[in-house]
C-alpha positions as CSV (number, residue, x, y, z in Angstrom):
1,X,12.5,-10.2,-1.5
2,X,11.6,-13.4,-3.3
3,X,10.5,-13.4,-6.7
4,X,7.1,-12.9,-8.1
5,X,5.5,-16.6,-8.5
6,X,8.4,-18.5,-6.6
7,X,5.5,-19.3,-3.9
8,X,4.1,-22.3,-6.4
9,X,7.6,-23.7,-6.7
10,X,6.9,-25.5,-2.9
11,X,3.5,-26.6,-4.2
12,X,4.7,-28.4,-7.0
13,X,7.5,-30.1,-5.4
14,X,4.7,-31.7,-2.8
15,X,2.9,-32.8,-5.4
16,X,5.7,-34.4,-7.0
17,X,7.0,-35.7,-4.2
18,X,3.7,-37.4,-3.5
19,X,3.1,-39.1,-7.0
20,X,6.5,-40.5,-6.4
21,X,6.0,-42.0,-2.9
22,X,2.5,-42.9,-4.1
23,X,4.2,-45.0,-6.6
24,X,7.2,-46.2,-4.8
25,X,5.0,-47.3,-1.7
26,X,2.8,-49.4,-4.1
27,X,6.0,-50.8,-5.4
28,X,7.1,-51.7,-2.1
29,X,4.2,-53.4,-0.9
30,X,4.1,-55.4,-4.6
31,X,7.8,-56.2,-3.8
32,X,7.5,-57.4,-0.3
33,X,4.6,-59.9,-1.2
34,X,6.8,-61.2,-4.5
35,X,9.8,-61.5,-2.4
36,X,7.8,-63.7,0.1
37,X,6.0,-65.6,-2.1
38,X,6.2,-69.4,-1.1
39,X,5.7,-71.1,-4.9
40,X,8.8,-70.3,-6.7
41,X,7.8,-72.6,-9.6
42,X,4.2,-70.2,-10.6
43,X,4.5,-66.9,-11.2
44,X,2.9,-64.7,-8.3
45,X,1.6,-62.0,-10.6
46,X,-0.8,-64.1,-12.5
47,X,-2.1,-66.0,-9.0
48,X,-5.3,-64.6,-7.4
49,X,-3.7,-65.3,-3.8
50,X,-0.7,-63.2,-4.7
51,X,-2.8,-60.1,-5.1
52,X,-5.1,-61.3,-1.8
53,X,-2.1,-61.1,-0.1
54,X,-1.3,-57.6,-1.4
55,X,-4.4,-56.8,-0.3
56,X,-4.8,-58.4,2.8
57,X,-5.9,-55.3,5.0
58,X,-8.0,-52.5,4.7
59,X,-4.5,-49.9,4.8
60,X,-2.9,-52.0,1.8
61,X,-6.0,-51.4,-0.5
62,X,-5.8,-47.9,0.5
63,X,-2.3,-47.6,-0.2
64,X,-2.4,-49.9,-3.6
65,X,-5.3,-47.7,-4.6
66,X,-3.7,-44.4,-4.3
67,X,-0.8,-45.9,-6.0
68,X,-2.5,-46.8,-8.9
69,X,-4.3,-43.8,-8.8
70,X,-1.2,-41.6,-8.9
71,X,0.6,-43.9,-11.5
72,X,-2.5,-43.3,-14.0
73,X,-2.0,-39.4,-13.3
74,X,1.7,-39.8,-13.9
75,X,1.0,-41.5,-17.3
76,X,-1.5,-38.7,-18.6
77,X,0.4,-35.7,-17.4
78,X,3.9,-37.4,-19.3
79,X,1.5,-38.0,-22.2
80,X,0.0,-34.6,-22.1
81,X,3.4,-32.7,-21.6
82,X,4.8,-34.8,-24.0
83,X,2.7,-34.8,-27.4
84,X,-0.2,-32.0,-26.7
85,X,1.9,-29.4,-24.6
86,X,0.9,-26.7,-21.6
87,X,-2.7,-26.4,-21.8
88,X,-4.9,-23.3,-22.3
89,X,-6.9,-22.3,-19.7
90,X,-10.0,-23.2,-21.7
91,X,-8.7,-26.9,-22.3
92,X,-7.8,-26.9,-18.5
93,X,-11.6,-26.4,-17.7
94,X,-13.0,-28.6,-20.0
95,X,-10.7,-31.4,-18.8
96,X,-12.0,-31.1,-15.2
97,X,-15.5,-30.5,-15.7
98,X,-15.2,-33.7,-18.2
99,X,-13.4,-35.2,-15.3
100,X,-16.0,-34.2,-12.4
101,X,-19.0,-35.7,-14.7
102,X,-17.3,-38.9,-15.4
103,X,-16.8,-39.9,-11.6
104,X,-20.1,-38.8,-11.0
105,X,-21.6,-40.9,-13.6
106,X,-19.2,-43.8,-12.2
107,X,-19.9,-43.8,-9.0
108,X,-23.7,-44.3,-9.8
109,X,-22.8,-46.6,-12.1
110,X,-20.8,-48.9,-9.3
111,X,-23.6,-48.3,-7.0
112,X,-26.6,-49.3,-9.6
113,X,-24.5,-52.5,-10.6
114,X,-22.9,-53.3,-7.2
115,X,-25.5,-53.3,-4.6
116,X,-23.8,-55.8,-2.2
117,X,-20.6,-53.0,-1.8
118,X,-18.3,-56.0,-2.2
119,X,-14.9,-54.9,-2.0
120,X,-12.9,-56.5,-4.5
121,X,-15.3,-56.2,-7.1
122,X,-15.2,-52.5,-6.6
123,X,-12.0,-52.3,-6.4
124,X,-11.9,-54.5,-9.9
125,X,-14.4,-51.8,-11.5
126,X,-12.8,-48.9,-9.8
127,X,-9.3,-49.7,-11.7
128,X,-11.2,-50.9,-15.0
129,X,-13.2,-47.5,-15.4
130,X,-10.2,-45.1,-13.8
131,X,-8.2,-46.9,-16.7
132,X,-10.6,-46.7,-19.5
133,X,-11.3,-43.1,-18.3
134,X,-7.8,-42.2,-18.9
135,X,-7.9,-43.5,-22.4
136,X,-11.2,-41.6,-23.2
137,X,-9.7,-38.3,-21.9
138,X,-6.7,-38.1,-23.5
139,X,-8.5,-38.6,-26.5
140,X,-10.9,-36.0,-26.0
141,X,-8.0,-33.8,-25.0
142,X,-6.8,-34.5,-28.4
143,X,-9.7,-33.6,-30.1
144,X,-9.7,-30.8,-27.9
145,X,-6.3,-29.5,-29.4
146,X,-7.3,-30.5,-32.8
147,X,-10.2,-27.4,-32.4
148,X,-7.5,-24.8,-31.6
149,X,-4.6,-26.5,-33.9
150,X,-7.3,-26.0,-36.7
151,X,-7.8,-22.2,-36.4
152,X,-4.5,-21.5,-35.7
153,X,-2.1,-20.3,-38.2
154,X,1.4,-21.2,-36.4
155,X,0.7,-24.3,-36.4
156,X,3.6,-27.1,-37.4
157,X,3.7,-30.1,-39.1
158,X,5.8,-31.6,-35.5
159,X,2.6,-30.7,-33.4
160,X,-0.2,-33.1,-35.9
161,X,2.6,-35.7,-36.1
162,X,2.5,-35.7,-32.4
163,X,-1.1,-35.2,-32.0
164,X,-1.5,-38.1,-34.7
165,X,0.9,-40.2,-32.3
166,X,-1.4,-39.4,-29.3
167,X,-4.2,-40.6,-31.4
168,X,-2.6,-44.0,-32.2
169,X,-1.5,-44.9,-28.6
170,X,-5.1,-44.1,-27.1
171,X,-6.1,-46.6,-29.8
172,X,-3.7,-49.2,-29.2
173,X,-4.7,-48.7,-25.3
174,X,-8.1,-48.6,-26.4
175,X,-7.7,-52.1,-28.2
176,X,-5.5,-53.6,-25.4
177,X,-8.1,-52.6,-23.0
178,X,-10.9,-54.6,-25.1
179,X,-9.3,-57.2,-26.1
180,X,-8.4,-58.0,-21.8
181,X,-12.0,-57.3,-20.8
182,X,-13.2,-60.1,-23.8
183,X,-10.6,-62.4,-22.5
184,X,-11.5,-61.8,-18.9
185,X,-15.2,-61.4,-18.7
186,X,-16.3,-62.7,-22.2
187,X,-17.9,-65.9,-22.7
188,X,-17.4,-68.0,-25.9
189,X,-18.6,-71.6,-25.4
190,X,-21.2,-71.3,-22.3
191,X,-22.5,-67.9,-21.3
192,X,-23.5,-67.8,-18.3
193,X,-27.2,-66.0,-17.2
194,X,-26.1,-62.3,-17.6
195,X,-22.8,-62.8,-19.4
196,X,-23.6,-60.8,-22.3
197,X,-24.8,-58.1,-20.0
198,X,-21.5,-57.7,-18.0
199,X,-19.8,-57.8,-21.9
200,X,-21.8,-54.9,-22.5
201,X,-21.0,-53.1,-19.0
202,X,-17.3,-54.1,-19.1
203,X,-16.6,-52.8,-23.0
204,X,-19.3,-49.4,-22.9
205,X,-16.3,-46.6,-22.3
206,X,-14.3,-48.8,-25.3
207,X,-16.9,-48.4,-27.5
208,X,-17.4,-44.9,-26.5
209,X,-13.6,-44.0,-27.2
210,X,-13.5,-45.8,-30.1
211,X,-16.7,-43.5,-31.8
212,X,-14.4,-40.5,-30.2
213,X,-11.2,-41.7,-31.7
214,X,-13.0,-42.2,-34.9
215,X,-14.6,-38.7,-34.7
216,X,-11.0,-36.8,-34.2
217,X,-9.1,-38.9,-37.0
218,X,-11.5,-38.0,-39.5
219,X,-11.4,-34.6,-38.7
220,X,-7.6,-34.7,-38.4
221,X,-7.5,-36.5,-42.1
222,X,-9.9,-33.9,-43.7
223,X,-7.5,-30.6,-42.2
224,X,-4.7,-32.1,-43.6
225,X,-6.2,-33.4,-46.8
226,X,-5.2,-31.5,-50.1
227,X,-7.8,-28.6,-51.1
228,X,-9.5,-29.2,-54.0
229,X,-10.0,-26.7,-56.7
230,X,-13.5,-28.0,-57.7
231,X,-16.2,-26.1,-55.9
232,X,-18.5,-29.2,-55.8
233,X,-15.4,-30.8,-54.4
234,X,-14.9,-28.3,-51.7
235,X,-18.8,-28.2,-50.7
236,X,-18.4,-31.8,-50.3
237,X,-15.4,-31.1,-47.9
238,X,-17.1,-28.9,-45.9
239,X,-20.3,-30.9,-45.6
240,X,-18.2,-34.3,-44.9
241,X,-17.2,-32.7,-41.2
242,X,-20.2,-31.6,-40.4
243,X,-22.4,-35.1,-40.5
244,X,-19.0,-37.0,-39.6
245,X,-19.5,-35.0,-36.0
246,X,-23.2,-35.4,-36.3
247,X,-23.3,-39.0,-36.9
248,X,-20.6,-40.0,-34.1
249,X,-22.4,-37.9,-31.5
250,X,-25.7,-39.6,-32.3
251,X,-24.2,-42.7,-32.3
252,X,-22.2,-42.0,-28.8
253,X,-25.6,-40.6,-27.2
254,X,-27.5,-43.8,-28.4
255,X,-25.0,-45.7,-27.1
256,X,-25.3,-43.9,-23.6
257,X,-28.8,-44.1,-23.7
258,X,-28.8,-47.9,-24.3
259,X,-26.0,-48.4,-21.5
260,X,-28.3,-46.2,-18.9
261,X,-31.4,-48.4,-19.6
262,X,-29.3,-51.5,-19.2
263,X,-28.2,-50.4,-15.6
264,X,-31.6,-49.8,-15.0
265,X,-32.8,-52.9,-16.0
266,X,-29.7,-54.2,-13.7
267,X,-30.6,-52.3,-10.9
268,X,-34.1,-52.4,-10.9
269,X,-36.4,-49.8,-10.4
270,X,-36.8,-47.8,-7.0
271,X,-37.0,-44.5,-5.4
272,X,-33.3,-43.7,-4.4
273,X,-30.3,-41.6,-5.0
274,X,-29.0,-44.0,-7.5
275,X,-32.4,-44.2,-9.2
276,X,-33.0,-40.0,-9.2
277,X,-29.1,-40.0,-10.6
278,X,-30.2,-42.5,-13.3
279,X,-32.9,-40.3,-14.1
280,X,-30.8,-36.9,-14.9
281,X,-28.7,-38.5,-16.8
282,X,-30.7,-40.6,-18.9
283,X,-32.7,-37.1,-19.2
284,X,-29.9,-35.4,-20.5
285,X,-28.8,-38.3,-23.1
286,X,-32.6,-37.8,-24.5
287,X,-32.3,-34.1,-24.5
288,X,-29.0,-34.1,-26.4
289,X,-30.3,-37.1,-29.0
290,X,-33.4,-34.1,-29.4
291,X,-30.7,-31.3,-29.8
292,X,-29.0,-33.3,-32.5
293,X,-31.9,-34.3,-34.4
294,X,-33.8,-31.0,-34.6
295,X,-29.9,-29.3,-35.7
296,X,-30.2,-32.1,-38.6
297,X,-33.8,-30.7,-39.5
298,X,-32.9,-27.0,-39.5
299,X,-29.7,-27.9,-41.8
300,X,-31.4,-29.8,-44.0
301,X,-34.4,-27.3,-44.4
302,X,-31.7,-24.3,-44.7
303,X,-30.0,-26.6,-47.6
304,X,-33.3,-27.1,-49.7
305,X,-33.6,-23.2,-49.6
306,X,-30.6,-22.6,-51.2
């Protein structure tokens, strides 16, 4: 009789095999185009014509998109396993909920910004948003794990070091994506009409990820800082995380509201499903801002009483 729980091993093996085969197929497709490149004096990876050859057919596009998605999954899973460890059930639920919400928002975003549905632009935006989404959700995962570590009595210094290293990796990756976005989509000497708007759309997720990193880093630093003996300093130590979280969340919600309004201006006002979903997301952000402002007023009124 097989041992209990052994039934999950074949599925896990199949998942790992699928990821490996998907990435290997994409690498083989790029290698084939690289070998048959007819301009040896040029670097094919930097040439637009080379990538047009790689994405020549619909099948090639599906293969490359699948390989890219699995590559991002492999990178994220490796970072999570190495630096965070096994996820708790509440962390898994939070990660899946955030990913579903992110995909829904970005599908609406692509439908609003790219009404013509050009395949090349859709693939570029999809690759960009998936990479930024990986960095964003790794940073949010680090924040979730920090909340658990601050309440656990068994947390070691090595765990804090691994979490700090994860935050550093996300920060470096976010800076790289920001510089890449500025180099590719930025306009310095002469900016075409709508050029600044395109830069704002491209760098929106990078800015949000930076805000989340600042919030998590401040909370981590305050938790690891020596505890003061003075009661006044202790009170400031307690209030500082509250104001840090409040200011970062208000800033993130305000940026999200400005982003949705910007997308609406680019898309134009119409009575379509995209507009309805944009209205729902805009309304949720406005309610979140109102909730945080209300909590701040309540806290200040209670602080005056005591």
